C-alpha positions in Angstrom: 52.3 12.2 -20.1 52.0 10.2 -16.6 53.2 6.6 -17.2 50.4 5.4 -14.9 47.3 6.7 -16.1 44.5 4.8 -17.4 41.5 5.5 -19.9 38.0 4.4 -19.3 35.5 3.5 -21.8 31.8 2.8 -21.9 30.9 1.6 -25.1 27.1 1.3 -24.5 25.0 3.0 -27.3 21.7 1.9 -25.7 19.1 5.0 -25.7 17.7 5.9 -23.3 21.4 5.8 -21.6 21.6 3.9 -18.5 24.4 5.3 -16.4 27.7 3.0 -15.7 28.0 2.5 -12.7 30.7 0.6 -13.0 33.4 2.8 -14.3 32.5 5.7 -11.2 33.4 3.0 -8.6 36.7 1.4 -10.7 37.9 4.8 -11.2 37.5 5.5 -7.8 39.6 2.7 -6.5 42.3 3.1 -9.2 42.3 6.6 -8.1 42.9 6.6 -4.5 45.8 3.3 -5.3 47.5 6.0 -7.0 46.2 6.2 -10.7 45.7 9.2 -13.1 41.9 8.2 -15.3 40.7 9.6 -18.4 37.2 8.9 -19.1 35.5 8.8 -22.7 31.6 8.0 -22.8 30.5 7.2 -26.3 26.9 6.9 -25.4 27.0 10.8 -25.9 29.4 11.1 -28.4 28.2 11.7 -32.0 31.1 11.0 -34.0 33.0 7.9 -32.3 35.4 7.2 -34.3 36.8 11.1 -33.5 35.8 10.3 -30.3 38.7 7.6 -30.4 40.9 9.0 -32.2 41.0 12.2 -29.5 41.2 10.0 -26.7 44.0 7.8 -28.0 46.3 10.5 -28.4 47.6 10.1 -24.9 50.0 7.2 -23.6 47.8 4.5 -21.3 49.1 1.6 -19.1 46.2 0.2 -20.0 42.5 1.1 -21.5 39.5 -0.3 -20.1 35.9 -1.3 -21.8 32.9 -2.2 -19.5 30.6 -4.5 -20.8 26.9 -4.2 -19.8 25.0 -5.5 -21.7 25.8 -9.1 -24.4 22.7 -8.5 -25.8 19.4 -6.6 -24.9 17.7 -9.8 -23.4 14.1 -9.6 -25.6 13.9 -13.1 -27.7 11.3 -11.3 -29.6 14.4 -9.0 -30.9 17.5 -10.7 -29.9 19.7 -7.5 -30.6 23.2 -8.6 -30.1 25.3 -5.7 -28.8 28.7 -7.1 -28.7 28.3 -7.1 -32.5 28.5 -3.3 -32.1 31.2 -3.0 -29.8 33.6 -5.4 -32.0 34.6 -2.4 -34.0 35.3 0.0 -31.0 37.6 -2.6 -30.3 39.1 -3.1 -33.6 39.9 0.5 -33.7 41.5 0.8 -30.3 43.6 -1.9 -31.7 44.5 0.8 -34.5 44.8 3.1 -32.5 47.0 2.6 -29.1 49.3 -0.2 -28.4 47.6 0.1 -24.5 46.9 -3.6 -23.7 42.8 -3.5 -23.8 40.8 -4.9 -21.2 37.5 -5.7 -21.1 34.9 -5.5 -17.3 31.7 -5.2 -16.2 28.8 -7.6 -15.6 27.7 -8.2 -19.0 31.1 -9.6 -19.5 31.7 -11.4 -17.0 28.6 -14.1 -17.7 30.5 -14.7 -21.1 34.7 -14.2 -19.5 36.1 -16.3 -22.1 33.8 -16.2 -24.9 33.9 -12.7 -25.2 37.3 -11.9 -24.7 37.6 -14.1 -28.2 34.9 -12.8 -29.7 35.8 -8.9 -29.2 39.6 -9.4 -29.4 40.9 -7.9 -26.0 43.9 -8.7 -24.7 42.8 -9.0 -20.5 39.5 -9.3 -19.1 38.1 -9.3 -15.2 35.8 -11.3 -14.2 33.4 -10.2 -11.3 34.1 -7.5 -8.8 36.8 -5.2 -10.9 38.1 -2.8 -8.0 40.8 -5.0 -6.9 42.2 -6.7 -10.1 42.4 -3.6 -11.8 44.6 -1.9 -9.4 46.6 -5.4 -9.3 47.2 -5.4 -12.9 48.1 -1.6 -13.6 50.8 -1.9 -10.9 52.0 -5.3 -12.8 52.2 -3.6 -16.1 53.7 -0.8 -14.3 56.5 -2.8 -12.8 56.7 -5.2 -15.6 55.7 -8.2 -13.1 53.3 -11.2 -14.1 50.0 -11.0 -14.2 49.2 -14.8 -14.1 48.0 -14.4 -10.5 45.5 -11.7 -10.2 42.3 -12.9 -8.8 39.7 -12.8 -11.6 42.0 -12.1 -14.5 40.9 -13.7 -17.8 43.9 -13.4 -20.6 45.8 -15.2 -23.8 48.6 -17.5 -22.9 49.8 -19.4 -25.9 47.2 -19.8 -28.3 44.4 -20.7 -25.4 42.5 -18.4 -22.8 43.4 -18.9 -19.4 41.3 -17.6 -16.5 41.4 -17.2 -12.8 38.5 -17.7 -10.4 37.1 -14.3 -9.0 38.2 -12.9 -5.9 34.8 -11.1 -4.5 35.7 -8.0 -2.4 34.7 -7.5 1.2 32.3 -4.0 0.4 33.3 -2.5 4.4 36.9 -2.6 2.7 35.9 -0.1 -0.4 35.1 3.7 -0.2 32.4 3.8 -3.1 30.5 6.4 -2.1 32.6 8.9 -4.9 30.7 9.1 -8.0 32.6 11.7 -9.8 34.2 10.2 -13.0 31.0 9.6 -14.8 28.6 12.9 -15.7 25.4 11.2 -13.6 23.6 14.8 -13.9 23.6 14.2 -18.0 22.6 10.7 -17.6 19.7 12.0 -15.0 18.7 14.4 -17.4 18.8 11.9 -20.9 18.0 9.1 -19.0 15.6 9.9 -16.5 17.5 8.2 -13.5 20.9 6.9 -11.7 21.8 3.6 -10.1 23.6 2.5 -6.7 24.0 -0.7 -5.3 23.5 -1.7 -1.5 24.9 -5.0 -2.0 26.8 -8.0 -4.4 26.2 -11.3 -5.5 23.2 -13.5 -5.1 22.3 -16.3 -3.4 19.3 -17.6 -5.1 18.5 -20.7 -7.0 17.0 -19.2 -9.9 17.6 -21.7 -12.5 17.9 -19.5 -15.2 19.9 -16.7 -13.8 23.3 -15.6 -14.8 23.5 -13.0 -12.0 25.3 -15.8 -9.2 28.0 -16.3 -11.9 28.3 -12.4 -13.2 28.1 -10.8 -9.1 29.0 -13.9 -6.6 27.1 -16.5 -5.0 27.8 -14.7 -1.2 25.3 -11.9 -0.9 28.2 -9.3 0.2 26.5 -6.0 2.2 27.3 -2.6 1.8 27.2 -0.7 5.1 23.8 1.3 5.2 25.2 4.4 6.4 27.9 4.6 3.2 24.8 3.8 0.8 23.5 6.8 2.0 26.2 9.1 2.2 26.5 8.2 -1.8 23.0 8.9 -2.4 23.1 12.0 -0.3 26.5 13.5 -2.2 24.5 12.6 -5.9 21.3 14.3 -4.6 23.6 18.0 -3.5 24.6 17.5 -7.2 20.8 17.8 -8.5 20.1 14.2 -9.3 16.7 12.9 -7.7 15.9 9.8 -8.9 17.4 6.5 -8.6 17.5 2.7 -9.3 19.0 0.2 -7.3 21.6 -2.3 -9.1 20.9 -5.3 -6.5 20.1 -8.1 -8.1 17.4 -8.3 -5.1 17.1 -5.3 -3.0 15.6 -7.2 -0.2 17.4 -10.2 0.2 18.2 -10.3 3.0 15.2 -8.0 4.1 17.3 -6.7 7.3 19.6 -5.1 5.4 17.0 -3.2 3.1 15.2 -2.0 6.7 18.5 -0.8 7.2 19.1 1.0 4.2 16.1 2.9 4.4 17.0 3.6 7.9 20.3 5.1 6.9 18.3 7.1 4.3 16.0 8.3 6.9 18.8 9.4 8.9 20.6 11.7 6.0 17.4 13.1 5.1 17.5 11.8 2.3 13.4 11.5 2.1 12.9 15.2 1.0 15.2 15.1 -1.6 15.0 11.7 -3.9 12.6 9.3 -5.3 14.0 5.9 -6.1 13.2 2.6 -7.6 14.4 -1.2 -6.6 14.2 -4.7 -8.0 12.9 -6.8 -5.5 12.0 -10.3 -4.8 8.0 -10.8 -3.5 8.5 -13.5 -1.3 10.6 -11.2 1.4 8.0 -8.1 1.5 6.2 -6.9 4.6 4.4 -3.8 5.8 7.2 -3.0 8.3 9.6 -2.7 5.1 6.8 -1.1 2.8 6.4 1.9 5.2 10.3 2.2 5.7 10.5 2.2 1.6 7.4 4.6 0.9 9.1 7.2 4.0 12.6 7.3 2.1 10.7 8.1 -1.4 10.2 4.9 -3.2 8.1 5.5 -5.8 7.9 2.3 -7.6 9.0 -1.7 -7.1 9.9 -4.1 -10.1 9.0 -7.8 -8.9 10.4 -11.1 -10.3 7.4 -12.5 -10.4 7.9 -14.6 -13.7 4.9 -16.7 -13.0 1.5 -17.9 -11.0 1.8 -21.8 -11.3 3.4 -23.4 -8.3 5.1 -26.6 -10.7 6.7 -23.5 -13.1 7.9 -21.7 -10.2 9.6 -24.4 -8.8 10.9 -25.2 -12.1 12.2 -21.9 -12.4 14.1 -22.5 -8.6 11.9 -19.5 -7.4 11.0 -19.5 -3.8 7.9 -17.3 -3.9 4.0 -18.3 -4.4 1.3 -17.1 -6.0 0.3 -15.5 -2.4 3.2 -13.8 -2.2 2.3 -11.6 -5.5 -1.1 -10.7 -4.3 0.5 -10.0 -0.5 3.1 -7.7 -2.3 0.8 -5.9 -4.7 -1.9 -5.1 -2.1 0.9 -3.7 0.8 2.2 -1.4 -2.6 -1.5 -0.6 -3.1 -1.8 0.4 0.6 1.4 2.4 0.6 0.8 4.1 -2.6 3.9 2.4 -4.6 4.0 1.8 -8.0 4.0 -2.0 -8.6 5.5 -4.0 -11.4 5.0 -7.7 -12.3 7.9 -9.1 -14.3 6.6 -12.6 -16.2 8.9 -14.6 -18.0 6.5 -17.1 -20.1 7.8 -20.0 -22.4 9.9 -22.0 -20.0 9.9 -25.7 -20.0 6.4 -27.4 -19.3 4.8 -23.9 -20.3 1.3 -24.8 -22.0 -1.4 -22.2 -23.3 -3.2 -23.5 -20.5 -0.5 -22.3 -18.0 0.2 -18.8 -19.8 -3.5 -18.6 -19.6 -3.3 -18.9 -16.1 -0.7 -16.8 -15.6 -2.4 -13.8 -17.2 -6.1 -14.3 -15.7 -3.8 -14.2 -11.9 -2.3 -11.4 -13.2 -5.4 -9.8 -14.1 -7.0 -9.9 -11.0 -4.1 -8.7 -9.0 -4.1 -4.8 -8.1 -0.5 -4.5 -9.6 0.1 -1.0 -11.6 1.7 -2.8 -14.4 2.4 -6.0 -15.8 5.8 -6.9 -18.3 5.2 -10.4 -20.7 8.0 -11.3 -21.9 8.4 -14.5 -23.8 11.5 -16.8 -23.9 13.9 -17.3 -21.3 17.3 -16.7 -22.7 19.9 -19.4 -21.2 23.3 -18.6 -19.8 26.2 -20.7 -20.2 26.3 -22.7 -16.3 22.9 -21.9 -15.1 21.1 -25.2 -14.2 18.5 -24.4 -17.0 20.9 -24.2 -19.8 23.0 -27.1 -19.2 19.9 -29.5 -18.8 18.3 -28.2 -22.2 21.6 -28.7 -24.3 22.2 -32.2 -22.7 18.7 -33.3 -24.9 19.3 -35.0 -27.5 18.5 -33.2 -30.3 14.8 -34.0 -31.5 14.1 -33.2 -27.6 15.1 -29.3 -28.8 12.3 -27.8 -30.4 12.4 -25.0 -27.9 15.4 -24.0 -28.1 16.4 -20.9 -30.7 19.6 -19.2 -31.7 21.6 -22.3 -31.4 24.4 -21.6 -34.2 26.4 -24.7 -33.5 28.4 -23.7 -30.8 27.0 -24.7 -27.7 29.8 -24.2 -25.3 29.1 -19.8 -25.0 25.9 -19.2 -25.8 27.5 -15.9 -25.9 24.9 -14.9 -28.7 21.2 -14.8 -28.0 20.1 -18.6 -27.5 16.4 -18.5 -25.9 14.1 -21.2 -25.3 10.1 -21.0 -25.8 7.9 -23.9 -25.0 7.0 -25.7 -28.7 3.7 -26.7 -26.3 3.0 -22.7 -27.1 2.4 -23.0 -30.6 4.0 -21.8 -34.8 2.9 -18.1 -33.1 3.4 -18.0 -29.6 3.2 -13.7 -29.5 -0.3 -14.2 -31.1 -1.3 -16.5 -28.1 -0.2 -14.1 -25.9 -1.9 -11.0 -27.3 -5.5 -13.0 -27.4 -4.9 -13.8 -23.8 -4.0 -10.6 -22.8 -6.4 -9.1 -24.2 -7.4 -5.2 -24.0 -6.2 -4.9 -20.3 -3.9 -2.0 -20.6 -1.5 -3.0 -17.7 0.3 -5.1 -19.4 3.4 -4.7 -21.4 4.5 -6.9 -24.5 7.8 -7.4 -25.5 7.0 -8.5 -29.7 8.9 -8.1 -32.9 6.8 -5.7 -33.8 7.8 -3.3 -31.0 4.4 -1.9 -31.6 2.7 1.0 -28.9 2.9 -1.7 -26.0 6.5 -2.2 -26.2 8.0 -3.2 -23.3 12.0 -3.5 -24.9 13.9 -0.2 -23.3 16.4 -0.6 -26.3 15.8 2.5 -28.5 12.3 2.9 -27.3 11.5 5.7 -28.8 8.2 6.4 -26.6 10.4 6.6 -23.9 13.2 8.7 -24.9 10.5 11.1 -26.1 8.9 11.0 -22.4 12.4 11.4 -21.1 13.2 14.2 -23.0 9.6 16.3 -22.4 10.9 15.8 -18.6 9.9 12.2 -17.4 12.0 10.7 -15.1 12.0 7.1 -13.1 12.4 3.6 -14.1 11.5 3.3 -17.8 8.3 0.7 -17.1 6.7 3.4 -14.6 7.7 5.9 -18.0 6.0 3.9 -20.0 3.2 3.0 -17.8 2.3 6.8 -17.4 2.9 7.4 -21.1 0.3 5.1 -21.9 -2.2 6.4 -19.3 -1.7 9.7 -20.4 -2.4 8.8 -24.4 -5.4 6.7 -23.7 -8.2 7.8 -26.4 
């Protein structure tokens, strides 16, 4: 048995399954550094315990577990995904003496709290490629691990953390996507993700992306992005979604990626979808995206009220949203607006203002989500948690430990009353372009986690962004 073998595990059990892009990128870097990789994907295992026992029959330098989702990101359900991952970690501890190492975008938001809750030995915050290699080399040689950038570990009963060191994306080749069964994810999940950059320099008051991915936007070479997509397309994968925080920041890089796709001949081989900011979108970029096969854009709209947008740290305006929707309509690109309702200062009047505004846009569909997830070290969470107890009426889910916010904690403006979902449903009325994440998870359910309508549609041959599949299903099933 090779002494430099590492086991990587995807414990994400959400359905429809989402391809663990981090595993592909990490495995490629580790293999280039001389390590041997085994991969266990629990998303496709019916008997998890048998799969764990089978995998643990080998000896490993360490076992890496990627954490993409801490929870399902919906106030309506507040599904705490780590509660299902902890038994997996505990079973691995029984089956193997190898150190257990956590990583991934979800883990990086809660590096100390998640390590403590899950009981692992190490964690890696931020970019994982370089630290994963450094950790493997240190363990192989018996050297100290305490200087590895981004490492989180236990020492003398405490959890220690080193600052992450974001990698230069020009110095690594991320194009080899051969570890994950991406063809199966395309078949059972309807799409496969890709990155054109990492990090976010935005100032959204509620968002954890800068903490998880870094505050500087680091760009991948556009031709490398196109080469990665071409390799996947050659394997029969024809639908993709960006994993960038916002594809069009910076706008010039987004345009360069589109031009690289055209040079690679991808405009005839694939469809793709993107998360984008409505403030940095113009006709030239819309034309380029359409030419490359872009089928839909999810814009983080949040709201239309200028004061609430400012409080949320957003740079766009209501006019930006109208312009973005019109550009998409002109180019026959489906347009999704995501609303974030219930933030501090929200009232029935401002909620109605946002919904009425959206009804008058040419957007293909609108997601109306109530409640703002509070993440550690974000301006919004820091502000709300400094309030004295009587002023915390809008905070839901605090369990007495305010230091980590690991379990889902949300804010919903108390001005919306005792039943904000009923208020939202009343304001939306019969407009079937709206999806509402509600506790009942009815026919217009916007929660992708274990969404039976979505899973059934993909099994029947649908592909694309989840919101667009649901939109098509709603249209198809109209009486």
